[in-house]
C-alpha positions as CSV (number, residue, x, y, z in Angstrom):
1,M,25.7,13.0,-10.6
2,L,25.7,12.9,-6.5
3,E,24.5,16.2,-5.9
4,S,21.5,15.1,-4.2
5,I,23.0,12.4,-2.2
6,P,23.9,13.3,1.4
7,Q,27.4,14.3,1.9
8,E,28.3,11.9,4.4
9,K,27.2,9.0,2.0
10,K,28.8,10.1,-1.2
11,Q,32.0,7.9,-0.8
12,A,29.9,4.9,0.1
13,V,27.7,5.4,-2.8
14,Q,30.5,6.1,-5.3
15,K,32.0,2.7,-4.1
16,A,28.5,0.9,-4.6
17,F,28.1,2.4,-8.0
18,H,31.8,1.2,-9.2
19,S,31.3,-2.2,-7.7
20,A,27.7,-2.6,-9.1
21,F,28.2,-1.1,-12.4
22,G,32.0,-0.8,-13.3
23,A,32.6,2.3,-15.3
24,A,29.2,2.5,-16.5
25,D,27.4,6.0,-16.0
26,V,24.8,6.1,-13.3
27,R,22.1,8.8,-13.2
28,V,20.3,9.9,-10.0
29,L,16.9,10.5,-11.3
30,E,14.8,11.1,-8.3
31,E,14.2,10.6,-4.5
32,L,11.4,8.7,-3.5
33,T,9.7,9.9,-0.5
34,R,6.2,8.4,-0.3
35,G,5.9,6.2,2.9
36,L,7.4,6.4,6.3
37,S,10.8,4.8,5.9
38,S,13.6,6.2,7.5
39,A,15.9,5.3,4.8
40,R,17.0,7.6,1.8
41,I,15.8,5.9,-1.3
42,F,16.7,7.0,-5.0
43,H,15.7,5.8,-8.5
44,I,18.8,5.6,-10.3
45,Q,19.6,4.5,-14.0
46,A,22.8,2.5,-15.1
47,Q,23.5,0.2,-18.1
48,D,20.3,1.1,-19.7
49,Q,18.4,0.0,-16.7
50,D,16.5,1.3,-13.6
51,W,17.8,0.5,-10.1
52,L,16.9,1.5,-6.6
53,L,19.5,2.9,-4.4
54,R,18.6,2.7,-0.6
55,M,20.9,4.2,2.1
56,I,20.1,3.6,5.8
57,V,20.5,6.9,7.8
58,S,18.9,6.0,11.1
59,D,20.6,4.2,14.2
60,D,17.2,3.1,15.4
61,A,17.1,-0.9,16.1
62,V,14.6,-1.6,13.5
63,A,16.5,-0.1,10.8
64,H,19.6,-2.3,11.7
65,P,21.3,-3.1,8.2
66,E,22.5,-6.7,9.1
67,F,19.0,-7.8,10.1
68,H,17.4,-5.6,7.3
69,F,19.7,-6.9,4.6
70,G,19.7,-10.3,5.6
71,R,15.8,-10.5,5.6
72,M,15.8,-8.7,2.2
73,R,18.5,-11.1,0.8
74,A,16.4,-14.1,1.8
75,A,13.2,-12.6,0.2
76,A,14.9,-11.8,-2.9
77,D,16.4,-15.3,-3.2
78,A,12.9,-16.5,-2.8
79,G,11.5,-14.1,-5.5
80,L,9.6,-12.2,-3.1
81,A,11.7,-8.8,-3.1
82,P,13.5,-7.2,-6.2
83,P,16.8,-8.9,-6.9
84,I,19.9,-7.4,-5.1
85,R,22.8,-5.9,-7.2
86,Y,25.1,-4.6,-4.3
87,E,25.1,-4.6,-0.6
88,D,27.4,-3.3,2.0
89,V,26.2,-3.8,5.7
90,N,29.1,-1.6,7.0
91,D,28.4,1.4,4.5
92,R,24.6,0.7,4.9
93,V,23.9,0.9,1.2
94,L,22.1,-1.4,-1.0
95,V,21.2,-1.4,-4.9
96,T,18.4,-3.2,-5.9
97,G,16.2,-3.8,-9.1
98,Y,13.6,-1.1,-9.8
99,I,10.1,-2.2,-10.3
100,T,7.6,-0.4,-12.5
101,S,4.3,-0.5,-10.7
102,Y,1.0,-0.6,-12.2
103,P,-2.6,-0.2,-10.5
104,F,-3.3,-3.4,-8.2
105,P,-5.4,-6.1,-9.8
106,D,-9.0,-6.8,-8.9
107,D,-8.1,-10.4,-7.3
108,M,-5.5,-9.0,-4.7
109,S,-6.8,-10.8,-1.9
110,G,-6.0,-14.2,-3.6
111,R,-2.5,-13.0,-4.8
112,M,-1.8,-11.8,-1.5
113,A,-2.8,-15.2,0.1
114,D,-0.3,-17.0,-2.3
115,V,2.4,-14.7,-1.7
116,L,1.9,-14.7,2.0
117,R,2.0,-18.5,2.0
118,M,5.7,-18.2,0.3
119,L,6.6,-15.6,2.8
120,H,5.6,-17.3,5.9
121,S,7.5,-20.5,4.7
122,L,10.8,-18.6,4.9
123,P,13.2,-19.2,7.9
124,A,11.9,-17.1,10.8
125,H,14.3,-15.0,12.7
126,H,13.1,-13.6,16.0
127,R,14.1,-10.1,16.9
128,I,11.3,-8.6,19.2
129,D,8.0,-9.9,20.6
130,Y,5.6,-7.8,18.3
131,M,2.5,-8.7,20.2
132,K,4.1,-7.7,23.6
133,V,5.4,-4.5,22.4
134,M,2.2,-3.4,20.6
135,D,0.3,-4.3,23.8
136,G,2.2,-1.6,25.6
137,A,0.9,0.9,22.9
138,V,-2.9,-0.5,23.3
139,R,-2.5,0.1,26.9
140,R,-2.1,3.7,26.6
141,L,-5.6,4.1,25.0
142,P,-7.7,4.9,28.2
143,K,-5.4,7.8,29.0
144,L,-5.4,9.0,25.5
145,F,-9.1,8.8,24.7
146,P,-11.0,8.3,28.0
147,S,-14.5,7.2,27.4
148,A,-17.0,4.4,28.1
149,M,-16.5,3.1,24.5
150,T,-12.9,2.9,25.2
151,D,-13.4,0.9,28.2
152,E,-15.4,-1.6,26.3
153,I,-12.9,-1.6,23.7
154,M,-10.1,-2.6,26.1
155,Q,-12.2,-5.2,27.8
156,G,-12.9,-7.0,24.4
157,Y,-9.1,-6.5,23.6
158,Q,-8.1,-8.1,26.6
159,A,-10.4,-11.1,26.0
160,A,-8.9,-11.3,22.6
161,F,-5.3,-10.9,23.6
162,D,-5.6,-13.8,26.4
163,C,-6.4,-16.1,23.6
164,P,-3.8,-18.9,23.1
165,R,-1.2,-18.0,20.4
166,P,0.6,-21.3,19.4
167,E,4.2,-21.3,18.8
168,S,3.7,-22.9,15.4
169,D,2.1,-19.7,14.0
170,L,5.4,-17.8,14.6
171,V,6.6,-17.2,11.0
172,A,8.7,-15.2,8.8
173,C,6.9,-11.8,8.3
174,H,7.3,-8.6,6.6
175,N,5.4,-6.6,9.4
176,D,4.7,-3.5,7.2
177,L,2.4,-4.7,4.3
178,K,0.6,-1.5,3.6
179,P,0.1,-0.8,-0.1
180,D,3.2,1.5,-0.3
181,N,5.3,-1.6,0.2
182,I,3.6,-3.6,-2.3
183,L,4.3,-3.5,-6.1
184,F,2.5,-5.0,-8.8
185,D,4.4,-5.3,-12.2
186,G,1.6,-6.3,-14.3
187,A,2.2,-9.7,-13.8
188,R,3.0,-10.3,-10.2
189,L,3.6,-8.7,-6.6
190,W,6.8,-7.6,-5.1
191,F,7.5,-6.7,-1.5
192,V,9.7,-3.8,-0.7
193,D,11.0,-2.1,2.4
194,W,12.0,-4.9,4.7
195,E,13.2,-2.9,7.6
196,A,10.7,-4.3,9.9
197,A,10.9,-7.8,9.0
198,F,11.1,-10.4,11.8
199,A,9.2,-13.4,13.1
200,N,5.7,-12.7,14.0
201,N,2.3,-14.3,14.3
202,R,0.9,-15.3,10.9
203,Y,-2.4,-14.1,11.6
204,T,-1.1,-10.4,12.0
205,E,-0.2,-10.1,8.3
206,L,-3.2,-12.1,7.2
207,S,-5.3,-9.5,9.2
208,V,-3.5,-6.4,7.7
209,V,-4.0,-7.7,4.3
210,A,-7.7,-8.4,4.8
211,N,-8.3,-5.0,6.1
212,F,-7.0,-3.6,2.8
213,W,-8.2,-6.2,0.2
214,L,-10.6,-8.6,1.6
215,E,-14.4,-7.9,1.1
216,D,-16.7,-8.3,4.1
217,G,-18.2,-11.6,4.8
218,E,-17.4,-15.0,6.2
219,E,-17.7,-16.5,2.6
220,Q,-15.0,-14.3,1.5
221,E,-13.0,-15.0,4.6
222,Q,-13.0,-18.8,4.0
223,L,-11.9,-18.2,0.4
224,Y,-9.2,-16.0,1.5
225,L,-7.9,-18.3,4.3
226,S,-8.4,-21.7,2.0
227,R,-6.2,-20.0,-0.6
228,Y,-3.6,-19.2,2.1
229,F,-3.5,-22.7,3.8
230,G,-4.1,-24.8,0.6
231,E,-7.2,-26.4,2.4
232,E,-10.4,-25.4,4.5
233,P,-9.2,-23.5,7.4
234,G,-11.6,-25.1,10.0
235,E,-13.0,-23.5,12.8
236,I,-9.9,-23.0,15.2
237,R,-7.8,-21.2,12.4
238,T,-10.9,-18.8,11.1
239,A,-11.3,-18.0,14.9
240,R,-7.8,-17.1,15.3
241,F,-8.0,-15.1,12.2
242,F,-11.0,-13.2,13.4
243,I,-9.5,-12.6,16.8
244,T,-6.4,-11.2,15.5
245,R,-8.2,-8.8,13.2
246,Q,-9.9,-7.2,16.2
247,I,-6.5,-7.1,18.0
248,M,-4.8,-5.4,15.0
249,S,-7.5,-2.8,14.8
250,C,-6.7,-1.9,18.3
251,I,-3.1,-1.7,17.7
252,Y,-3.5,0.4,14.5
253,G,-6.2,2.5,16.4
254,A,-3.7,3.0,19.1
255,H,-0.7,3.9,17.3
256,F,-2.4,6.4,14.8
257,L,-4.3,7.9,17.7
258,F,-1.1,8.6,19.5
259,L,0.4,10.3,16.4
260,A,-2.7,12.4,16.0
261,T,-2.8,13.5,19.6
262,Q,1.0,14.1,19.4
263,G,0.0,16.5,16.5
264,G,-2.4,18.3,18.8
265,L,-5.7,16.9,17.9
266,T,-8.3,15.7,20.5
267,P,-10.3,12.4,19.8
268,S,-14.0,12.3,19.5
269,W,-16.3,9.6,18.4
270,E,-18.2,12.0,16.7
271,S,-15.6,13.0,14.2
272,R,-15.9,10.0,11.9
273,S,-16.9,10.8,8.2
274,E,-16.9,7.6,6.2
275,S,-16.7,3.9,6.4
276,F,-13.9,1.7,7.2
277,E,-14.0,0.3,4.0
278,E,-14.2,3.4,1.8
279,F,-11.0,4.8,3.8
280,Q,-9.0,1.5,3.1
281,R,-9.9,1.8,-0.6
282,K,-8.6,5.3,-0.7
283,L,-5.4,3.8,0.8
284,V,-5.1,1.3,-1.6
285,N,-5.4,3.7,-4.5
286,F,-3.3,6.4,-3.0
287,E,-5.9,8.8,-2.7
288,V,-5.2,9.6,0.9
289,Y,-1.9,9.5,3.2
290,L,-1.5,8.8,6.8
291,L,1.2,11.8,6.9
292,D,-0.9,14.6,8.8
293,A,-2.8,14.4,12.1
294,D,-6.3,14.7,10.8
295,M,-5.9,11.6,8.5
296,Q,-4.1,9.7,11.4
297,M,-7.1,10.6,13.9
298,Q,-9.8,9.6,11.2
299,Y,-7.8,6.3,10.6
300,A,-7.6,5.7,14.2
301,L,-11.1,6.1,14.9
302,L,-12.4,4.0,12.1
303,H,-10.0,1.1,13.3
304,L,-11.3,1.5,17.0
305,N,-15.2,1.7,15.9
306,R,-14.5,-1.4,13.7
307,A,-13.1,-3.4,16.6
308,L,-15.9,-2.4,18.9
309,E,-18.6,-3.3,16.5
310,Q,-17.1,-6.8,15.9
311,M,-16.6,-7.2,19.9
312,R,-20.2,-6.7,20.3
313,T,-21.2,-9.7,18.2
314,Q,-21.9,-13.2,19.1
315,R,-19.2,-14.4,16.8
316,F,-16.6,-12.6,18.8
317,H,-17.6,-14.3,22.0
318,A,-17.8,-17.5,20.3
319,A,-14.4,-17.3,19.0
320,V,-12.9,-16.2,22.3
321,A,-14.8,-19.3,24.0
322,L,-13.5,-21.6,21.4
323,L,-9.8,-20.6,21.5
324,G,-9.9,-20.3,25.3
325,E,-10.7,-24.1,25.3
326,R,-7.5,-25.0,23.5
C-alpha cells in the first residue's frame, strides 16, 4: 500500500490514514506530477471515495505548512478549495477531497471573475511584498537580454511600476492561478495548490486570469471587470487593470527568461513562432508545458513582446498619466 510513499514519510502517512479513515483499506493509486509544486501528491482511494494525499517535503519559506494549510483551510471553508479530511502541520501531511476534472467551459472569464471576487473577500494575511520581490526579478532583464527593445521595455515597466497601488487593493490571493491549479468538476471551479497564497494586489490575479481566458478588446475587459466588481469598473480601475497586465507580462517574461537561460539558451527576438493568444490557448488545453527551456524561452519572449506592444500605445501612456494624478 505504501510502497510509493517516501520512507521518511511512511509513519506520518500511516497516522494520517488511520485518523482520516479508521480501519478502512487505503489504496495509493498514483503520484500526480503535473505542475511545478514541490509537494509530493498522490491520488488515493478509501471508503469507496477518491482522495488526495499531499506531503510537503521542501523546507523553503513558500511551502511552510502552517501558512499553506491555514490558507487552504480558509479556502476550503469558503468552498473555493476541496474539503479537508485530515491535516497535521507538524507531519506536513494533508488529505483532501479529490476533484475529477473536466475540460474548462467556454465562459471561463466570467466564472473566474466570480470566484476571484469570493477569494479576494477572504481575510488577507501578509507574508512578502510580492511586487517588490518580483521587481528584483524584472531588474535582471537588461543583463539577461541586452537590447534596445529590452531598454524600451524597462522604461515602460518603470512608468507602470511607479503608478500608485492603494492599500485597499491588497487582498487575499492564491498567487499561482495557472490552469494546472484550477479544476472544473462539470459544474463549478475549484482552486488547488495553495502553497503561494498570501496577500497581494488584486489586479495581479485579475491580470493572470485575463491572460489565459479573456479575449482581446476593451469591451471584453469591461464585461470581465464589471462581473468581478459587481458594477461598472470606471476609468481608474480599468487603468489599474491595464497597467498591471503589462507589469505581470514583464514579471512572467523575466522569470521564464531566467529559467531558459539557466537551461543554456540565448534569447533572441527573432525566435518567436506563434501568437501570445495561441500559446496561452495551448497552455489552457494542456497541449504544451513550461517544463523545458525551449518552451520557457518562447513563453518569456511572447510576454515581453506583448508588454512592449502595449507600452507603445496611447492607451498605456494615458493610463500612466491618469494613475499618476491620483
